[in-house]
C-alpha positions as CSV (number, residue, x, y, z in Angstrom):
1,X,-0.2,0.0,0.1
2,X,1.3,3.2,-1.1
3,X,2.1,5.4,2.0
4,X,-0.2,8.4,2.3
5,X,0.2,12.2,2.7
6,X,-2.2,14.8,4.4
7,X,-2.8,17.3,1.6
8,X,-4.1,21.0,2.0
9,X,-5.7,23.4,-0.7
10,X,-2.3,26.4,-1.8
11,X,-3.9,30.0,-2.2
12,X,-3.9,29.0,-6.2
13,X,-6.0,25.9,-5.1
14,X,-3.1,23.7,-5.8
15,X,-3.2,20.4,-3.2
16,X,0.2,20.5,-1.5
17,X,1.3,18.2,1.3
18,X,1.2,19.7,5.0
19,X,3.9,19.8,7.0
20,X,3.9,18.0,10.6
21,X,3.7,21.9,12.3
22,X,0.9,23.4,9.7
23,X,-3.3,24.4,11.1
24,X,-5.9,22.7,10.1
25,X,-8.4,24.7,8.2
26,X,-11.7,25.6,9.9
27,X,-14.4,24.2,7.6
28,X,-17.4,25.8,7.4
29,X,-19.6,23.8,10.1
30,X,-23.5,25.1,10.5
31,X,-24.7,25.6,13.7
32,X,-26.8,22.6,15.7
33,X,-30.3,22.9,14.7
34,X,-32.6,23.2,17.8
35,X,-35.4,20.6,19.0
36,X,-38.4,20.9,20.2
37,X,-41.4,19.5,21.1
38,X,-42.5,18.1,17.7
39,X,-39.0,18.9,15.4
40,X,-35.7,16.9,16.4
41,X,-32.8,18.9,16.0
42,X,-30.0,18.3,13.5
43,X,-26.2,17.9,14.4
44,X,-23.8,20.7,13.6
45,X,-21.0,23.2,15.5
46,X,-22.6,23.9,18.8
47,X,-23.1,28.2,19.8
48,X,-20.6,29.5,21.5
49,X,-21.2,30.3,25.4
50,X,-20.8,33.7,26.4
51,X,-18.2,34.3,29.7
52,X,-19.9,33.6,33.2
53,X,-22.0,30.8,31.8
54,X,-19.2,28.4,32.9
55,X,-21.3,26.8,35.0
56,X,-24.8,26.0,32.2
57,X,-24.6,23.4,30.1
58,X,-26.2,23.2,26.4
59,X,-29.9,22.2,25.9
60,X,-31.5,20.5,23.2
61,X,-32.8,24.1,21.4
62,X,-29.8,25.6,21.5
63,X,-30.0,27.9,24.6
64,X,-27.6,27.7,27.9
65,X,-29.4,27.0,31.0
66,X,-28.2,26.9,34.4
67,X,-29.6,23.2,35.9
68,X,-31.0,24.7,38.8
69,X,-33.2,26.1,36.7
70,X,-34.4,23.8,34.4
71,X,-34.9,21.6,37.4
72,X,-37.7,23.6,38.0
73,X,-36.0,24.0,41.5
74,X,-36.3,27.6,43.1
75,X,-33.7,29.7,45.0
76,X,-34.7,30.1,48.7
77,X,-36.8,28.4,51.1
78,X,-36.5,28.8,55.0
79,X,-36.3,26.2,57.6
80,X,-39.8,24.4,58.3
81,X,-40.6,25.2,54.2
82,X,-41.5,22.7,51.8
83,X,-41.3,22.4,47.7
84,X,-44.9,22.8,45.9
85,X,-46.6,22.6,42.5
86,X,-48.4,25.7,42.2
87,X,-50.5,23.8,39.1
88,X,-49.8,20.8,36.8
89,X,-47.1,22.6,35.2
90,X,-44.0,20.8,35.3
91,X,-41.0,22.7,37.5
92,X,-44.0,25.5,38.4
93,X,-43.4,25.2,42.2
94,X,-42.7,27.2,45.4
95,X,-41.4,27.6,48.7
96,X,-44.7,26.9,51.4
97,X,-44.5,26.8,54.9
98,X,-45.4,23.1,56.3
99,X,-48.9,22.4,57.0
100,X,-47.5,20.3,59.9
101,X,-46.7,17.1,60.7
102,X,-43.3,16.0,61.7
103,X,-41.2,13.5,58.8
104,X,-38.1,11.4,59.7
105,X,-35.4,9.6,57.0
106,X,-35.2,6.1,58.0
107,X,-32.4,4.4,56.2
108,X,-32.1,1.1,55.3
109,X,-29.2,-1.3,53.7
110,X,-31.5,-1.5,50.7
111,X,-33.9,2.0,50.1
112,X,-34.4,4.9,51.9
113,X,-37.8,6.3,52.9
114,X,-39.8,8.6,54.4
115,X,-42.2,8.5,57.3
116,X,-44.1,10.6,59.3
117,X,-46.2,13.8,58.1
118,X,-50.3,13.9,59.3
């Protein structure tokens, strides 16, 4: 088998052998397509995050989001408050005062479960 060599296109369009320290050219890769409830996304380049987005993740809809905001756990809450759903919408929650009862967590070697409340 003949030796294979990496080639690049010169400014004149003629293919020339690449040197070991040559930088690979940037190829025009289209940006990824966003997914939605009714449409699949498409493969492509990831949109660049902005400064300060180091703690965020890229969602399938092409937006950078904080994990807490997407998980539906609002910040705040005080002692003896619980997280409750506001309505049937996913992740629509708020901190509310506990309506009473005492809850404790018991631990066994196989599972954990919640006991209590009245």
